[in-house]
C-alpha positions in Angstrom: -114.4 -107.0 -107.0 -115.4 -105.7 -110.5 -118.2 -103.2 -110.6 -120.6 -102.8 -113.6 -118.6 -99.7 -114.5 -115.4 -101.7 -115.0 -111.9 -101.7 -113.8 -111.2 -98.1 -114.9 -113.9 -96.9 -112.5 -112.4 -99.0 -109.6 -108.9 -97.4 -110.3 -110.5 -93.9 -110.3 -112.2 -94.7 -106.9 -108.9 -96.0 -105.5 -107.0 -92.9 -106.6 -109.8 -90.7 -105.1 -109.5 -92.5 -101.7 -105.7 -92.1 -101.8 -106.0 -88.4 -102.5 -108.6 -88.0 -99.7 -106.3 -89.8 -97.2 -103.4 -87.6 -98.2 -105.5 -84.5 -97.7 -106.7 -85.7 -94.3 -103.1 -86.5 -93.3 -101.9 -83.1 -94.5 -104.6 -81.3 -92.7 -103.7 -83.1 -89.5 -100.1 -82.2 -89.9 -100.9 -78.6 -90.5 -103.2 -78.5 -87.4 -100.5 -80.1 -85.2 -97.8 -77.7 -86.5 -100.1 -74.7 -86.0 -100.9 -75.8 -82.4 -97.2 -76.4 -81.7 -96.3 -72.9 -83.0 -99.0 -71.2 -80.9 -97.8 -73.2 -77.9 -94.2 -72.2 -78.3 -95.1 -68.5 -78.9 -97.4 -68.4 -75.8 -94.7 -70.1 -73.6 -91.6 -68.2 -74.8 -91.3 -65.9 -71.8 -88.3 -66.3 -69.5 -89.1 -67.8 -66.1 -87.1 -67.9 -62.8 -86.1 -71.5 -62.1 -84.7 -72.5 -58.7 -81.8 -74.9 -59.5 -80.3 -76.5 -56.4 -78.2 -73.6 -55.0 -79.1 -70.9 -57.5 -81.4 -69.7 -60.1 -81.7 -70.0 -63.9 -83.8 -68.0 -66.3 -84.7 -70.3 -69.2 -87.7 -69.8 -71.4 -90.9 -71.6 -70.2 -91.1 -73.7 -73.3 -87.7 -75.3 -72.6 -88.8 -76.1 -69.0 -92.0 -77.7 -70.4 -90.2 -79.7 -73.1 -87.4 -80.9 -70.8 -90.1 -82.0 -68.3 -92.0 -83.9 -71.0 -88.8 -85.7 -72.2 -87.8 -86.6 -68.6 -91.3 -87.9 -68.0 -91.3 -90.0 -71.1 -87.8 -91.4 -70.3 -88.7 -92.2 -66.7 -92.1 -93.7 -67.7 -90.4 -95.9 -70.3 -87.6 -97.0 -67.9 -90.0 -97.8 -65.1 -92.4 -99.7 -67.4 -89.6 -101.7 -69.0 -89.4 -104.5 -66.3 -93.2 -105.1 -66.6 -93.0 -105.3 -70.4 -90.1 -107.7 -70.2 -92.0 -109.9 -67.7 -95.1 -109.8 -69.9 -93.1 -110.9 -72.9 -91.5 -113.7 -70.9 -95.0 -114.9 -69.7 -96.3 -114.8 -73.3 -93.3 -116.8 -74.5 -93.7 -119.4 -71.7 -97.5 -119.6 -72.4 -96.8 -120.1 -76.1 -94.3 -122.9 -75.4 -96.8 -124.6 -73.0 -99.5 -124.3 -75.7 -101.8 -122.2 -73.5 -102.0 -119.0 -75.6 -102.4 -115.7 -73.9 -105.6 -114.4 -72.3 -105.5 -110.6 -71.9 
């Protein structure tokens, strides 16, 4: 697509779009890091954690992060059989020439 202004103008517009995308990405990263830092600082107090037959005193942020990781791992593990069955159905549908609806 050549504009009346020529290929130099198109190249300049392309570079401007790239710079804008980088700036938006960088801004997003800065915001995420800032929120993460605030979250860690606000949740750095030690808490009393009941562990089976005793107590532990980890910082709240570690309790939260470990809980998130355990939740992700369990969610992935429990969802794996359904993903495998879904792939198998798609493969069978493709072999049968039916395609996949939904």
